[in-house]
SERO-4910 file (N, C-alpha, C, O; in steps of 0.05 Angstrom, whole numbers):
BEGIN
 pado doro    nc1    nc2    nc3   cac1   cac2   cac3    cc1    cc2    cc3    oc1    oc2    oc3
  Met    A    210   -119   -433    233   -105   -445    254    -99   -424    278   -103   -428
  Leu    A    244    -88   -401    263    -81   -379    277   -106   -369    300   -106   -362
  Ala    A    262   -128   -367    274   -154   -358    296   -162   -377    317   -172   -369
  Ala    A    291   -160   -403    311   -168   -423    336   -150   -421    358   -160   -423
  Val    A    332   -124   -418    355   -106   -416    371   -112   -391    395   -112   -391
  Thr    A    357   -117   -369    370   -124   -344    386   -150   -347    409   -151   -338
  Leu    A    374   -170   -359    388   -196   -363    413   -192   -380    434   -203   -373
  Val    A    410   -178   -402    433   -174   -420    455   -158   -406    479   -166   -408
  Leu    A    448   -137   -392    468   -121   -378    482   -138   -356    506   -136   -353
  Asp    A    466   -154   -342    478   -171   -321    498   -191   -333    520   -193   -324
  Gln    A    490   -205   -354    507   -225   -366    531   -212   -380    553   -224   -379
  Ala    A    528   -189   -392    551   -175   -405    571   -166   -384    595   -169   -388
  Thr    A    562   -155   -361    580   -146   -341    594   -170   -327    617   -168   -319
  Lys    A    580   -192   -325    593   -217   -314    614   -227   -333    636   -236   -324
  Ala    A    608   -226   -359    628   -235   -379    653   -217   -377    676   -226   -379
  Trp    A    648   -191   -374    671   -172   -371    687   -179   -346    711   -180   -347
  Ala    A    673   -183   -324    687   -189   -299    704   -215   -301    726   -216   -290
  Leu    A    693   -235   -315    708   -260   -318    734   -255   -334    754   -269   -330
  Gln    A    733   -236   -353    756   -230   -370    776   -212   -356    800   -215   -359
  Ala    A    766   -192   -341    783   -170   -332    792   -173   -303    812   -160   -295
  Leu    A    780   -190   -287    786   -192   -259    798   -219   -252    791   -239   -264
  Asp    A    815   -219   -231    826   -244   -221    810   -251   -196    804   -234   -179
  Glu    A    803   -277   -193    787   -286   -171    799   -278   -144    823   -284   -139
  Gly    A    783   -266   -127    791   -259   -100    808   -235    -97    813   -226    -74
  Val    A    818   -223   -119    835   -199   -117    817   -175   -119    802   -171   -138
  Arg    A    819   -157    -99    802   -134    -98    816   -109   -111    839   -104   -105
  Arg    A    801    -96   -128    810    -70   -139    792    -48   -128    768    -50   -130
  Gln    A    805    -29   -116    789     -6   -104    780     12   -127    794     18   -146
  Val    A    754     20   -124    743     39   -143    738     65   -129    745     87   -139
  Val    A    725     64   -106    720     87    -89    730     81    -61    714     74    -43
  Gly    A    756     83    -58    768     76    -32    760     49    -23    759     30    -38
  Asp    A    754     47      3    744     22     15    714     18     11    704     -4     18
  Leu    A    700     38      1    671     36     -1    662     19    -24    642      4    -21
  Leu    A    675     20    -47    666      5    -70    690     -5    -85    710      9    -90
  Gly    A    689    -30    -93    711    -42   -107    701    -64   -126    677    -69   -128
  Leu    A    720    -76   -140    714    -98   -158    730   -122   -148    754   -121   -144
  Gln    A    715   -144   -145    728   -168   -134    712   -192   -145    689   -196   -137
  Leu    A    724   -209   -161    711   -232   -173    708   -254   -153    728   -263   -141
  Leu    A    683   -263   -149    677   -286   -132    656   -303   -146    641   -294   -163
  Phe    A    656   -328   -139    636   -347   -149    619   -356   -125    629   -370   -107
  Asn    A    594   -347   -124    576   -351   -101    558   -375   -105    541   -375   -123
  Pro    A    562   -396    -89    544   -420    -91    518   -416    -76    500   -433    -78
  Gly    A    515   -394    -61    491   -391    -45    475   -367    -53    475   -358    -76
  Ala    A    460   -356    -34    443   -333    -38    459   -308    -29    483   -309    -26
  Ala    A    445   -286    -27    458   -261    -18    473   -265      8    465   -280     26
  Leu    A    496   -252     10    513   -253     33    524   -281     38    532   -287     61
  Gly    A    524   -298     18    535   -325     21    517   -344     37    526   -365     46
  Ile    A    492   -336     41    473   -353     56    465   -377     40    463   -375     15
  Ala    A    461   -399     52    450   -424     40    469   -435     19    460   -443     -3
  Thr    A    495   -435     24    514   -444      4    512   -474     -3    520   -482    -25
  Gly    A    500   -490     14    497   -518      8    471   -525     -6    466   -549    -11
  Thr    A    455   -505    -13    429   -511    -25    425   -497    -52    404   -486    -57
  Thr    A    445   -498    -68    444   -484    -94    420   -495   -111    406   -479   -124
  Trp    A    415   -521   -110    393   -532   -125    366   -521   -116    348   -516   -132
  Leu    A    363   -516    -89    339   -504    -78    336   -475    -87    314   -467    -94
  Leu    A    358   -461    -87    357   -433    -97    349   -432   -126    335   -413   -135
  Thr    A    358   -452   -142    350   -454   -170    320   -458   -173    307   -445   -189
  Leu    A    309   -475   -156    280   -480   -157    264   -455   -149    243   -449   -160
  Val    A    274   -441   -129    261   -416   -120    261   -396   -143    241   -383   -148
  Ala    A    284   -393   -156    286   -373   -178    268   -381   -201    255   -363   -213
  Ile    A    265   -406   -207    247   -415   -228    218   -409   -220    202   -399   -237
  Thr    A    212   -413   -195    185   -407   -185    179   -377   -187    157   -369   -196
  Val    A    198   -360   -180    195   -331   -181    190   -323   -210    172   -307   -216
  Val    A    205   -334   -229    202   -327   -257    174   -335   -267    161   -319   -280
  Val    A    165   -359   -260    138   -368   -268    116   -350   -257     98   -342   -271
  Val    A    118   -343   -231     98   -326   -218     97   -299   -231     76   -288   -237
  Ile    A    121   -287   -236    121   -260   -249    109   -261   -277     94   -243   -284
  Val    A    115   -281   -292    104   -283   -319     74   -286   -318     59   -273   -334
  Arg    A     63   -301   -299     34   -305   -296     21   -279   -287      0   -271   -297
  Val    A     33   -265   -267     22   -240   -256     23   -218   -277      6   -200   -277
  Ser    A     43   -219   -295     46   -197   -314     22   -193   -332     19   -171   -343
  Arg    A      6   -213   -335    -18   -210   -352    -39   -191   -340    -56   -181   -354
  Arg    A    -37   -187   -314    -57   -170   -300    -46   -142   -294    -60   -126   -281
  Leu    A    -22   -135   -303    -10   -110   -296    -24    -86   -310    -29    -87   -334
  Gly    A    -30    -66   -294    -41    -41   -305    -27    -17   -293    -33      6   -299
  Ser    A     -7    -23   -277      8     -2   -263     36     -1   -274     50    -21   -276
  Arg    A     45     23   -281     72     27   -292     93     20   -270    113      8   -276
  Gly    A     87     28   -245    106     22   -224    110     -8   -219    132    -18   -216
  Trp    A     88    -23   -219     89    -52   -216    103    -65   -240    118    -84   -237
  Thr    A     99    -54   -264    111    -64   -288    142    -61   -286    157    -79   -293
  Val    A    151    -37   -277    180    -32   -274    191    -51   -253    212    -63   -257
  Ala    A    178    -52   -230    188    -69   -208    190    -98   -216    210   -111   -211
  Leu    A    169   -108   -228    169   -137   -235    188   -142   -259    199   -164   -261
  Gly    A    192   -122   -276    212   -125   -298    240   -127   -287    256   -143   -295
  Leu    A    246   -110   -267    272   -111   -254    276   -138   -239    297   -150   -241
  Leu    A    255   -146   -225    257   -171   -210    260   -195   -229    276   -213   -223
  Leu    A    245   -195   -251    247   -217   -270    275   -217   -283    287   -239   -285
  Gly    A    285   -194   -291    312   -193   -303    333   -202   -284    352   -217   -291
  Gly    A    332   -193   -259    351   -201   -239    350   -231   -233    370   -244   -231
  Ala    A    326   -241   -230    323   -270   -224    333   -286   -248    347   -307   -243
  Leu    A    327   -278   -272    337   -292   -296    368   -291   -298    381   -310   -306
  Gly    A    379   -268   -290    408   -265   -291    423   -284   -273    441   -298   -282
  Asn    A    414   -286   -249    426   -305   -230    419   -334   -236    435   -352   -232
  Leu    A    394   -338   -246    386   -365   -254    403   -375   -277    410   -399   -278
  Thr    A    409   -357   -296    426   -365   -318    453   -376   -308    462   -396   -317
  Asp    A    465   -362   -289    490   -371   -277    486   -399   -264    503   -416   -268
  Arg    A    465   -402   -250    460   -428   -236    457   -451   -256    463   -474   -250
  Met    A    447   -444   -280    442   -465   -300    466   -471   -317    470   -494   -326
  Ile    A    484   -452   -322    506   -456   -342    534   -457   -330    552   -466   -343
  Arg    A    537   -448   -305    564   -446   -294    571   -471   -278    554   -487   -271
  Glu    A    597   -473   -273    607   -496   -256    596   -494   -229    592   -471   -219
  Pro    A    590   -515   -215    598   -542   -221    578   -558   -238    584   -581   -244
  Gly    A    556   -546   -246    537   -561   -264    510   -549   -264    503   -530   -249
  Val    A    493   -560   -281    465   -551   -284    450   -551   -258    450   -571   -243
  Ala    A    437   -529   -252    421   -525   -228    438   -523   -202    428   -521   -180
  Arg    A    465   -524   -206    483   -523   -183    505   -502   -187    523   -500   -172
  Gly    A    503   -487   -210    523   -468   -217    526   -445   -197    507   -437   -184
  His    A    550   -435   -196    556   -413   -178    552   -386   -193    559   -384   -216
  Val    A    540   -367   -179    534   -341   -190    560   -324   -190    575   -324   -170
  Val    A    564   -310   -212    587   -292   -214    581   -266   -200    562   -252   -208
  Asp    A    596   -259   -179    594   -234   -165    620   -218   -168    641   -230   -169
  Phe    A    618   -192   -170    642   -176   -174    641   -148   -164    662   -134   -164
  Ile    A    619   -138   -155    617   -111   -144    618   -113   -114    600   -122   -101
  Ala    A    641   -103   -103    646   -105    -74    637    -80    -60    646    -58    -66
  Tyr    A    618    -83    -41    608    -60    -26    622    -60      1    613    -74     20
  Gly    A    643    -44      3    658    -44     28    667    -72     35    676    -87     18
  Asp    A    665    -78     61    671   -105     70    645   -121     76    645   -141     89
  Leu    A    623   -110     65    597   -122     71    590   -146     54    585   -168     64
  Phe    A    591   -142     28    584   -164     10    593   -158    -18    601   -135    -24
  Val    A    593   -178    -36    599   -175    -64    575   -184    -80    564   -205    -75
  Gly    A    567   -168    -99    543   -174   -115    547   -170   -145    570   -170   -154
  Asn    A    525   -167   -159    526   -163   -188    503   -146   -197    487   -137   -180
  Val    A    500   -142   -223    479   -125   -233    451   -137   -228    432   -123   -222
  Ala    A    449   -164   -229    423   -177   -223    415   -171   -194    391   -166   -189
  Asp    A    434   -171   -176    428   -165   -148    418   -136   -145    400   -131   -129
  Ile    A    431   -118   -159    422    -90   -158    393    -87   -168    377    -73   -155
  Ala    A    387   -101   -189    359   -100   -200    339   -112   -180    317   -101   -177
  Ile    A    347   -134   -167    329   -147   -147    324   -128   -124    302   -126   -114
  Val    A    346   -116   -114    342    -97    -91    326    -73    -99    309    -64    -83
  Ala    A    331    -62   -122    315    -39   -132    285    -47   -135    268    -31   -127
  Ala    A    280    -71   -145    253    -80   -147    240    -83   -120    217    -75   -116
  Ala    A    254    -94   -101    243    -98    -74    236    -71    -62    215    -68    -49
  Gly    A    253    -51    -65    248    -24    -55    224    -12    -68    207      0    -54
  Leu    A    221    -15    -94    199     -4   -109    173    -18   -101    152     -5    -98
  Leu    A    174    -44    -97    150    -59    -89    141    -50    -61    117    -49    -56
  Met    A    160    -44    -43    152    -34    -17    138     -7    -19    118     -3     -6
  Val    A    149     11    -35    137     37    -38    109     35    -50     90     47    -41
  Leu    A    106     18    -71     80     15    -84     60      3    -64     37     12    -63
  Ser    A     69    -16    -48     51    -27    -27     43     -7     -7     20     -5      1
  Leu    A     62      9      3     56     30     22     37     51     11     20     61     26
  Leu    A     39     56    -15     21     76    -27     -6     64    -35    -24     78    -43
  Gly    A     -8     37    -31    -33     24    -37    -39     20    -67    -62     17    -75
  Val    A    -18     20    -83    -21     16   -112    -24    -14   -117     -6    -30   -110
  Arg    A    -45    -21   -131    -50    -49   -138    -38    -56   -165    -30    -38   -180
  Leu    A    -36    -82   -170    -25    -91   -196    -39    -79   -220    -26    -72   -240
  Asp    A    -65    -75   -218    -80    -65   -241    -79    -34   -243    -91    -23   -261
  Gly    A    -65    -22   -224    -62      7   -225    -81     22   -207    -78     46   -203
  Thr    A   -102      8   -197   -120     21   -179   -107     24   -151    -86     11   -146
  Arg    A   -119     40   -134   -107     44   -108   -126     33    -86   -150     34    -89
  Glu    A   -113     23    -66   -128     14    -42   -140     39    -29   -127     60    -28
  Pro    A   -165     38    -20   -176     62     -6   -160     66     20   -156     47     35
  Arg    A   -153     90     25   -138     97     50   -159    102     72   -181    110     66
  Arg    A   -151     99     96   -169    105    118   -178    134    118   -200    140    125
  Ser    A   -160    152    109   -167    180    108   -187    186     86   -200    207     87
  Asp    A   -191    167     67   -211    171     46   -239    164     56   -258    171     43
  Ala    A   -241    149     78   -267    141     88   -281    165    100   -268    182    112
  Pro    A   -307    165     98   -322    188    109   -320    188    140   -319    167    152
  Asp    A   -318    212    151   -317    215    180   -345    212    193   -347    210    217
  Thr    A   -365    213    176   -392    212    185   -400    184    194   -395    165    179
  Pro    A   -411    181    218   -420    154    226   -441    143    206   -454    159    193
  Ala    A   -443    117    205   -461    104    185   -489    115    188   -503    118    168
  Ala    A   -499    121    212   -526    130    215   -531    157    203   -554    165    198
  Glu    A   -510    172    197   -513    199    187   -507    201    157   -508    223    146
  Thr    A   -501    179    143   -495    180    115   -520    187     99   -542    181    109
  Pro    A   -519    199     76   -542    206     60   -561    183     55   -585    186     56
  Ala    A   -550    159     48   -567    136     42   -583    128     66   -607    122     64
  Val    A   -570    127     90   -584    120    114   -605    141    122   -627    134    130
  Ala    A   -598    166    119   -617    188    125   -641    186    106   -664    190    116
  Ala    A   -637    181     80   -659    179     61   -677    156     68   -701    158     67
  Ala    A   -665    133     76   -681    110     84   -697    116    109   -720    108    111
  Ala    A   -685    130    128   -699    137    152   -723    156    146   -744    153    158
  Asp    A   -718    175    128   -739    194    121   -763    179    108   -786    185    112
  Glu    A   -756    159     91   -777    144     77   -794    128     97   -819    127     94
  Thr    A   -781    117    117   -797    102    137   -814    120    154   -834    111    164
  Arg    A   -805    144    157   -821    164    173   -842    178    156   -859    191    166
  Gly    A   -839    174    130   -859    187    112   -853    216    107   -872    231    100
  Thr    A   -828    225    110   -822    253    105   -806    255     79   -794    236     71
  Asp    A   -807    278     67   -792    283     43   -768    300     50   -771    325     51
  Gly    A   -745    289     54   -721    300     60   -712    326     61   -689    331     67
***
């Protein structure tokens, strides 16, 4: 559901940007910090890999397939939100690559949210970055896909193995004593 909402919001805002903005002309929203500027990005984030749009399309398709397969094992709300955002963002930019000029699997992504002089992105990019941040937090917390947690080192007993109850009971048995 979150993936669908993200995809629809991304495509709706891109449709608005195509209607309301002129390519390359920047409109300030919050001074120089945030603006609106329509661009058509043939590459990845920050204009990287502009000559490999077809490869980026294949990567996005792979990401979508992996998320759909992994989603069957989800038991964690955090992972569900993160992967929903990632799936929606990937589908949003993949849609552009499939339907926009210059052609199928080579289309340019519509970007229009200008962050200072750093880069110009879109709603799909925001979802992807939010997903990446959430995935990092979940990983650091040791939350698994199924909702269980990785045991932390602090959860391990401080008692050496020779002093654990099971080892002590086994030692008592071999000595013939009743604990």
